[in-house]
C-alpha positions as CSV (number, residue, x, y, z in Angstrom):
1,M,73.7,1.1,21.4
2,Q,70.2,2.3,21.6
3,C,67.4,-0.2,21.2
4,P,65.3,0.3,18.1
5,Y,62.2,-1.0,19.9
6,C,62.1,0.8,23.2
7,N,65.0,3.3,22.8
8,Y,66.7,2.1,25.9
9,K,70.4,3.0,25.9
10,E,71.9,-0.2,27.2
11,S,72.3,-3.5,25.4
12,K,74.6,-6.5,25.6
13,V,76.3,-8.3,22.7
14,V,75.0,-11.8,22.3
15,D,77.0,-12.8,19.2
16,S,79.8,-11.2,17.1
17,R,81.0,-12.2,13.7
18,H,83.2,-10.7,11.0
19,T,81.3,-10.3,7.8
20,D,84.1,-9.0,5.6
21,S,87.4,-7.3,6.2
22,K,85.8,-4.0,7.0
23,S,82.7,-4.8,9.1
24,I,81.5,-6.7,12.1
25,R,78.0,-8.1,12.6
26,R,76.8,-8.0,16.2
27,R,73.6,-9.5,17.6
28,R,72.5,-7.5,20.6
29,E,69.9,-7.9,23.3
30,C,68.2,-4.9,24.9
31,E,68.5,-5.0,28.7
32,S,65.1,-3.5,29.2
33,C,62.7,-5.2,26.7
34,K,64.9,-8.3,26.0
35,K,64.3,-8.0,22.2
36,R,67.2,-8.8,19.9
37,F,68.5,-6.7,17.0
38,T,71.5,-6.7,14.7
39,T,74.1,-4.0,14.2
40,Y,76.8,-3.8,11.6
41,E,79.9,-1.9,12.7
42,T,82.6,-0.7,10.4
43,I,86.0,0.6,11.3
44,E,86.7,4.2,10.2
45,T,90.2,4.8,9.1
46,T,91.6,8.3,8.8
47,P,94.0,8.9,6.0
48,I,97.6,9.5,6.8
49,M,98.4,13.2,6.3
50,V,101.9,14.6,5.6
51,I,102.7,18.0,6.9
52,K,105.1,19.8,4.5
53,K,107.7,22.4,5.3
54,D,105.2,25.3,4.5
55,N,102.7,23.7,6.9
56,S,100.4,22.6,4.1
57,R,99.0,19.1,4.4
58,E,98.5,16.4,1.8
59,I,97.5,12.8,1.9
60,F,100.3,10.2,2.1
61,D,101.1,8.9,-1.4
62,R,103.0,5.7,-1.5
63,E,103.8,6.1,-5.2
64,K,105.2,9.6,-4.7
65,I,107.6,8.3,-2.0
66,K,108.6,5.4,-4.3
67,R,109.4,7.8,-7.2
68,G,111.5,9.9,-4.9
69,I,113.5,7.0,-3.6
70,I,114.0,5.5,-7.1
71,K,115.3,8.9,-8.3
72,S,117.7,9.2,-5.3
73,C,119.0,5.6,-5.8
74,E,119.3,5.8,-9.5
75,K,123.1,5.1,-9.6
76,R,123.1,2.9,-6.6
77,P,122.7,-0.9,-6.4
78,V,119.3,-0.8,-4.7
79,S,116.6,-3.2,-5.9
80,I,112.9,-2.5,-6.3
81,E,112.2,-5.0,-3.5
82,Q,114.4,-3.1,-1.1
83,I,112.7,0.2,-2.1
84,E,109.3,-1.5,-1.5
85,S,110.4,-2.7,1.9
86,I,111.7,0.8,2.9
87,I,108.3,2.3,1.9
88,S,106.4,-0.4,3.8
89,Y,108.6,0.2,6.9
90,V,108.0,3.9,6.8
91,E,104.2,3.4,6.3
92,N,104.1,1.0,9.3
93,E,106.1,3.3,11.5
94,I,103.7,6.2,11.0
95,N,100.6,4.2,11.5
């Protein structure tokens, strides 16, 4: 992390706290000028992409998977809770 005061490239983290579910607040100290500054870091997530048979790509759609499973299990004794757990399992496996 570059110091905003002297543009030195090295700094150390003095304090780190979670501000919400998506970002982290870090207090840093420049190793050159010893001034402190705050940075907010967010985690970037890439969407899950599905590669189809024709090599086209589309974003993973949980509802589309759910509709397909419901349609295929129409005349079977499968509950919505079981279908939700299947979809969650698939989503966790590909992450």
